[in-house]
C-alpha positions as CSV (number, residue, x, y, z in Angstrom):
1,X,-52.3,55.6,-47.5
2,X,-54.1,58.3,-49.5
3,X,-57.7,57.5,-50.2
4,X,-60.3,55.3,-48.5
5,X,-63.6,54.4,-50.2
6,X,-66.5,52.6,-48.5
7,X,-69.8,51.4,-49.9
8,X,-72.7,51.9,-47.5
9,X,-75.2,49.3,-46.4
10,X,-77.8,52.0,-45.6
11,X,-77.6,54.9,-48.1
12,X,-77.7,58.5,-47.2
13,X,-80.3,60.8,-48.7
14,X,-79.1,64.4,-49.0
15,X,-80.7,67.7,-50.2
16,X,-78.4,69.5,-52.7
17,X,-78.6,72.9,-54.5
18,X,-79.4,72.7,-58.1
19,X,-77.5,74.8,-60.7
20,X,-78.7,75.8,-64.1
21,X,-76.0,74.7,-66.6
22,X,-78.2,75.4,-69.7
23,X,-79.6,78.7,-70.9
24,X,-82.5,80.8,-69.6
25,X,-84.7,79.7,-72.5
26,X,-83.7,76.0,-72.1
27,X,-82.8,75.4,-68.5
28,X,-80.9,72.2,-67.7
29,X,-80.5,71.6,-63.9
30,X,-77.6,69.7,-62.4
31,X,-78.2,67.5,-60.5
32,X,-81.6,66.6,-62.0
33,X,-83.3,66.2,-58.7
34,X,-83.0,68.1,-55.4
35,X,-82.8,65.0,-53.3
36,X,-79.9,62.7,-54.0
37,X,-78.8,59.3,-52.8
38,X,-75.3,58.7,-51.6
39,X,-74.1,55.1,-51.5
40,X,-70.4,55.6,-51.1
41,X,-68.1,57.7,-48.9
42,X,-64.6,58.6,-49.9
43,X,-62.0,60.0,-47.5
44,X,-58.8,61.6,-48.9
45,X,-55.4,62.1,-47.3
46,X,-55.8,59.3,-44.8
47,X,-52.5,59.3,-43.0
48,X,-52.1,55.7,-41.8
49,X,-53.9,52.4,-41.2
50,X,-54.9,53.4,-37.6
51,X,-56.7,56.5,-38.9
52,X,-58.4,54.3,-41.6
53,X,-59.6,51.9,-38.9
54,X,-61.1,54.7,-36.8
55,X,-62.9,56.0,-39.9
56,X,-64.3,52.5,-40.7
57,X,-65.5,52.1,-37.1
58,X,-67.5,55.4,-37.4
59,X,-69.0,54.4,-40.7
60,X,-69.9,50.9,-39.5
61,X,-71.7,52.4,-36.5
62,X,-73.6,55.1,-38.4
63,X,-74.5,53.5,-41.7
64,X,-73.0,50.0,-42.0
65,X,-70.7,48.7,-44.7
66,X,-72.0,46.8,-47.7
67,X,-70.8,43.3,-48.4
68,X,-70.2,41.4,-51.6
69,X,-73.2,39.1,-52.4
70,X,-71.5,36.9,-55.0
71,X,-68.2,36.1,-56.7
72,X,-64.7,35.5,-55.1
73,X,-65.2,38.2,-52.5
74,X,-68.6,37.0,-51.3
75,X,-69.2,38.1,-47.6
76,X,-66.3,40.5,-47.6
77,X,-66.9,44.2,-46.9
78,X,-66.8,46.6,-49.8
79,X,-63.8,48.7,-48.8
80,X,-61.1,50.1,-51.2
81,X,-57.8,51.6,-50.1
82,X,-55.6,53.4,-52.6
83,X,-52.0,53.9,-51.5
């Protein structure tokens, strides 16, 4: 297993540092706003299924995991595992 991505039920709001990617005459800030919303968490280099389950337990407890509201996957958690 290499990467685990989880969509959050309760998003996280984080303060980030803005960087000027434009010129001094025409500044262009990245990201546009200082306060950003984070709706997904990605974990790289997940060794095995046991480690993935521990990560999912921590995420469920802290933020909750979003579920599909329609379609074939309705009611299932939004979790992606890339091998």
